[in-house]
N, C-alpha and C positions, 0 to 999 in steps of 0.2 A: 504494500500500500504506500502511495506517495504521501510524504509528510510535508506540510505547508508551514512556513515560518514567516510571519508578517513583519514588515518594517516600514518606516515612514520615509518617503522621498518627495521631492517637489513636484508640483503639478505645473501645467502651463498657466498662462495668464488667466485669471478669473476676474470677470467684470463685476463690479459691485454696483448694482443699480441704485443703491441708497446714497451713493456719492454724487448724484447728478445735481448740478447747480445751473442757474440761468445766467447767460451773458447779458450785459447791459443792452446790447442792440439786437437781441434775438427777435426775430419776426414772429409775432403771435399767431399768424395765419398758417402755421405748419409749413413754412417754406424752408426750414432747416432744423430738423430735430435729430439729434444723435442718440442712439439707444444702445445700451449694453445690458444684457440679461445675465444673471448668474448661470454659469455653465457647469456641466459635469467636469470635474477636475482633470479627467483624462481626455477631454475634447479639445479641439483647437480653439485658440482665441478668436472670437468673432464679434464684430461690431457693425451695426447697421445705421446708415444715414438715410432718413426719410425726408422727402421734399416734394412739393408740388411743382418744382422747377424741372420738369421732365426734359432730358437731353442736355441740361446745363452741366458745365464742368465743375467738379468739386475737388478740393484738396483736404485730405485728412492730416492734421498737424499733431505732433506729440511733443511732450516735455517729460523727461524722466527724472523723478525725484527732486524737482526744483520748486515744488509748491504750486498752488493753484493759480498763481499770478501768470496766466498763460496768454490771454489776449487782453490787452489793456482797453479800458473804456474810452469813449470819445469818437468823434467823427472828424477826419477819417481815422479808422482804427489803427493800432500799432501792435506788431507782434513782440512778445517778450523775447529777449535775446536767446533764451534757452529753447525756443520752439523750432522744430525742424519738420519738413514734410515727411510723412510716412508713406502716403500713396496718393496718386491722382487718378481720377476716373470721371465717370459721368452718371447722372441720375437716369436710371432705366425707365422703361415704359411702365413698370410696376411702381414707380415712385421711390425706388430704393437704390442705394449703392452699398454693397456689402464688402467688407474687408475681413479676411481671415488669414491667420498665420499659425505655424506649428512650433516656432522656435521657443524653447524655454528661456526663462530669465531667473535672476536671483530671487529667492523667496523673500517676501516682504517688500520688494521694490514697488513703488507706486508710479504709475503712468497717468499723465493727464492728457486727454484727447479732446480736440475740438475741430470742427469742420468749417471750411470756407467755401461758399457756393457763389458762382457767378450768376447774379440775378438777371432776369429778362430785361430790366430797365438799366442795366449796366452797373448796378450797385453790387456790393459784396454783402452776402448774407452770412452772418456768423452764428453757428449753432450754439447750443448749450454745451457746458463742460461735462465730460464724463471721466470718472476716476476708475482706473483699472489697477488692480492689485494682484501681484503674483501670490498665489495661494500655495501653501505647503502642507496641506492636510490629506492629500491623496495617499493611499497605501497600495503597495504591490506585494508580491509574495516571492519568497524563495521556496522552491519545491525540491525535495529530495528525489532525484532521478537515478539513484544508484542501481535500480533495476535495469537501466539501459546499458550497464557495463556487462562485459562478457562473463560467463561462468568458466572457471572461478575467478572472480575479481578480488577475492581475498588474497593477500600476499603475506608471506612469512618474512618478518623483519624488513618491511618496506622502508626505504630510506630516501628516495629522491624521485622526482617526477619532472618530465619536460614534455612539451607538445610541439608538433610540427606537422606539416602536410607531407607525409612520407611518400605517397604515391601520385602526387600531382593532381588530385581531383578537386582541390579547393577546400577540403575539409580538414579540420584539425584532428590528428591522431594523437594517441597518448602512449608514452613509454614510462614504465615504472621500474626502478631498480629494487631488488629484494634478495632474500637469502638463497633463492633458487635461480638467479639469473636476471633476465629482463622480461617483463610482461609488456608486449606490444599489442595495443588494442587499436584496431582500424575503424575509423568513423564510416559507417555505412550510408550516411546521408539521410536516414529516416529517424534520427534521434536516438539511434542505438549503435553499439559497438560490437565488433567481432574480433576475437583473440586470434592472432596469426603470428605468434612469436617464433615457433620452431622452423617455419619455412622461410619467413622473411629475414630471420636472424640465424639461418642454419650454419653459417660459418662460425658464429660465436658459440653455438651449442656443440658443434662437433669438436672444436679445439679444446673446449673446457671439459667435455664429458669423458675424454679418454686419456687424461693425464694419469701418471702413475706415481705412487709414493715410494719411499726408500724400501728396498727389498723386492721391488717388482710388483707389489700389490696394486691392484687397479683401484683408482679413485673415481669410479664412475659416478655419473649424475651431474646435474647442473651445478654451476659454481656461483658463489655469492658475489653480488655486484653492489657497490656502495653508491656510485654516482653515475648519472647519465647526462649528456649534454648534446643537443643538436646544433649543427653549424655547417654552412656550405664551405668546405675546406678547399675545394677545387674550382670554385666560381662557375659551376655548370648549371646552377639554378635549382638544384635539389639539395635536400638536407641530409648531411652525413651524420654519423653518430660516434661520440666518444663514450666508452664504457670504463668506469673506474673500478679497480679491483677491490673486493670486500675482504672480510676476515671470517675466521671460524672453520677453516679446513686445514688438513695436514700440509698441503702444498700452498705456499703463498700465491694469491691470485694477482696476476699482473694486469696493468692497464692495457686497453685495446682501442684501436680506431678502425671504424668500418665505413667503407665508401658506399654511398647509395647508388645502385645500378638498377634503374627502372623499378624502384620500389622495394627491392631486396638489398641486403647489406653484405658486402664482400670485405673480408678481413684484409687490412693493409699490413703487409709484412714489413718488418724492420722498424716498427713503431717502438719508441722507448717504453719498456714495460714498467720500470720503476720498482722500488721496494717499499714495503709498508702499506698502510691503509690510505687510499685516496679518499679525501673527505669532501672536496668540492672541485669544480672545474668551471672555467669561463673562457669562451672564445672571445677574441678581440684583436683588432689590428694594432698591436703595440708598437710596431715600427713604421706605421703609416705608409705601407708600400702596396696597399690594395688587396691584401689577402688576410685571412684569419689566422692568428697565432693562438696558442692555447696555454692558459695559466692553470697550474694544478696546486691544490693545497694537500699536504700530506701529513699523516699522523702515525701513531704507533699501532701496529697490528697486534691486538691483544693475544692472538693465537701464536705469535712469534715474537714474544717480548724480548728475547735474547738478541734479536736482529735489529740493529738500528735502522730506522726508516730514512728515506731520502729527505733532504730539506725540500721546501717548496720548489717547484720547477716551472720555468718559462720555456715552452717549446715553440720554436720559431718555424713557421711555414717557409719552405725553401723556394717558393716562387717569389716574384717581386724583386726586392733589393738583393736577395741572396742568389738570384740567377740560376736556381736549381729547379727541381720538379715541383710544380704546384701540388699541394696536398701531401707532401712528405715533410716530416718534422725532425729537427734536432734540438737538443737542449742547449739553452744559452748558458755558457760557462760563467759569464760575468754575473748573472743573476744568481747562479748557484752558489758562488763564493762570496757574495756580498755580505758585509758585516751584519746586516739585519736578518739574514737567512740562516736559520739553524734548525737542525733536525730535533733538537731538544724541545723546541716550542711546538706544541700541537696546534696547527692551524686548522680551523674547522669551517671557515666560510670565506668567500671572496665577493667583493663588489668592485666593479670597474666603471670609470667614467671620467670625464674631463672636469676636474674640480676647479681649475683656475683659468678656464677658457683660453688655453693656449694652443688648442688644436690636437692634443694627444691624450691618450688614455692613462689616467692615474689609477692607483690600486689601493684598496683597503683590504686588510687581512684580519679576519676574526681569529682570536685565540681563545682557548678554553682549557682551564686547568681545574679538573674536578676535585682536586685536593684543596683548592682555595688558596694556594700559596702566592698566586699573582702572576699573570702572564699578560702584559699589556698588548693591546691591539696595535696594528701597524698601519700607518698612512704613508704611502710611497708616492713621491712626485716623479713623474716621467720627465726627464731632462732632454729627451730625444736621443736617437741612436742607441736605444736599448740601455740607457743609463738611468738608474733610479736612486733617489735620495730619501732616506727616512726622515720625515718631517713630523712624526707623531708628537714629539715633546713640545714643538713650537706651534703647530697648527691644529692639534686635536685637544681642545681644552676640556678634558674629561674630569668628572668629579672623582671617580674611582679608577685607578689603573687596572684593577682586577675586574674586567668587564664580563668575563666568562661568556663570550659571545659565540652563538651558534650559527647565525646567518646575518646578512646585512644587505641593504639596497642603497644605491646612490640614485636619488630622484629629486625633482624640483617639487617639494611638498608645500611650499608657501608661495609658489607661482611668482617668484621674483627674478627668474631667469638664470639661476645657478642651481647646482646639484647639492642637495642636503643629504644627510646620512642618517639612516634609521637602522636600529639593531634589533635582532631577536636574541635574547639572553637566557641564561640557564640559572640553576639553583642558587648560586652564590652571588648573583647580581642583586641590586637593590629592589627591582620590581619587575624584571622580565623583559623590559624594553627601554630603549633610550633614543631620543631624537636630538641630533646635532644640526643646527642651522648654519649654513654657509654664508659668510658675510659678503660674498661675491669675489673674493680673491683667493679662496682656498683655505681660509681660517674657519674652524668649526667651534661653535659654542653650544653647550648643552641647553636645551629648552626645558626649564623646570616645570612647565605646565603640561608636558606630555603625560597622558593618563597612566596611573599605576594600576595594577590588576585589582579586581574586586576581591579576590580571595588569594590566599597563599598557594592554593592548588593550581593557580594559573601562572606561576613564576618560571616554570621550565618551558621555554618556547624554542622549538627546534627548527622551525622553518617559517618563511614569510614570503609574501608577494605584494607588490604595489601596483595599483591600477585604478582607473576611474570606473568604479563599479556602478555608480548611479548616473553616469553620462551627464555630469553637470560641469565638467571642465576642470575639476581638480582631482588629485590623486588620493585614494583611500588605501587602507592597509589591512591585510588579513594575516593572522598568525596561526600556525599549527602549535598546539599545546600538548605537552606530555602530561597526561592526566595524573593528578595527585588528589588527595582529599583536602577539602577546605577546613577552616577553623571549626566547622560544625559537623565534621565527619561525612560530608556529602561530596560526591565526585564533582570536580570542577569541569568546565566546558572543554570541548575538544578544539573548537575553532573560534577565534575571536575576530570580529570585524569592527575596525575603527573607521568611522566616516569623517572625512574632512569637512569641517564646519563652514567653509566657504561655499560658493556656488549654491547648490540646491538648499542647503540648510540655512542660508541667509545670515550666517555668522562670520567669524573672522577666518579667512583662509589661512591654512597652516596650523590651525588648532583642531584637535580631534576629540571625538566622544565615542564611547563604546555603544554599538548598536545592540542593545540588550534583548532585542527580539530575534536576533539571528540564531541560527541552529546551535543547539547544545546536544552533545553526545559524549558519554564518558568513555573515551578511548585514548590511546597513545598516538597522537597525530605526529608524524615525522616531517611532513612537508605539505605545502599547498601551492597551487598555481591557478591563475586566472586563464580562462580560455572561452572562446565563443563556439561551443561545440555544436550548437543548433543554428548557427549563422543567422541569428535574428537581430544582430547589432548591439547586443549587450553582453557583458562578460559573466560567464558562469564560473564555478569554482570546483576544482578537483582536490580532494583531501586524501593523503595516504595514511592508512591506519596500520601501525606496527603491532598493536596488541590491545587487549582490554583487561584492565585490572579487576574487572568484575567477573572475569572468567569466560567471556564470549570470544568467538574467533575473530581474528583481525579482518576487517571488511572496509575496503575503501569506499569513499563517498563521492558521488557526482551531484552537485547542487545546482539546479537550474535557476537562473536569474529571470524572473518574470516581469522585469521592468517594461 
């Protein structure tokens, strides 16, 4: 059964008939009457000008938020400086000119509308004033559509999710990493998915299934995967796939890169396999040569604790500046041996973006020390030519150096034209999340107003995604939460959705409030990602479930946005 979760979003402009006033020179013989009726909040904004001046030209004027001093009194009349033409038309044979629009606006914004009509005697007829207010009382629903996922969509130790159009049909497919490999679900175009992992990823499953352990014993079966990331590594227009090795088997699982060939994936030989547990990966053109490079975060493989893991790795695509084969990768030695790069530090997440507006990609690295001894996050400035400088101590003004960060995003959350930094944090952090605002030059200061969790059970946040979920022009944030029990012994929520209070909410852009009506489910959520799986123009949400502390099986969620 589908489960429905209500939340509040903005509606379109709603005309308030009670706000009508009379202009000083309105003609009482119905030669110019502007009418606005209260509309259903999901309907287009519509206003009607009625007049006996059939065929005459009319101009609908508007003033936004400037007060009702729209058309001054007196003959000849004068327009207030804030008034602008909205549309021009003519009075039809039915005595009407109708204007409608579907564009939303900020909740709470007031529009003042008045019409000018060219009279039959050469005079200008000025209609009454109508007040239009953007209403924010409409509600839509999020619907649980997990039944659209293929069976079995439950995953063992699910860890990462990414989406891409794998087969070029214009639909978003879903790949999930888990303890038994990669689950690839293909979008069928009818709101449902079909699982096609074994034949579209047959190279991956064959190479992992038949490895042997010491003594010649066979280690049959799928291999654990920790990280997946789509990217077009060879500039051929389709999405290739990076697969990061997981942990928990006798033989360490190496990283792999697969080339998309007509919707199936072929293993690329000679790709650097690495040592240890791959915890995150991001494609990006770090040397500005027109092809995608690959940045890897590495950590300790708990199944092979005696083997030191690799430090973080920057793998350079050999096309472009390197003059080699596009889609083949070699590790950058300068990054590997940089003072900031150490295998001792467990890096758990990566965010990339141009923080100082100089045209190249900078790097933020999340660190996580579950012992709580302190591992500061790293902010790296790209100096060009694959040279990076650690600017954490000067440009990242954090309250606590021990952030215990699991994931991060660089995005313009306050709509001021630069990239801000938002974190998903774990148990030893102050509240599970931190927002750092960019001053425009790459200096970040912590925003003390960013919401703390409602319960202690929401403090372990393992993944996040940032997107405009309510289509109002600002970015919202979803968090995947590792379920604990709150102060009252009740399970805390699986997924948290924070709505940016600008745009639709009519508040201050860059401030956030928890959407308390969003889906709650007591599970261990490892990651979330936004996608438009049903191609209806709004963003839905996929949630990976790694387990259930209440004893149920892990079951991923697909939550449809009914905006």
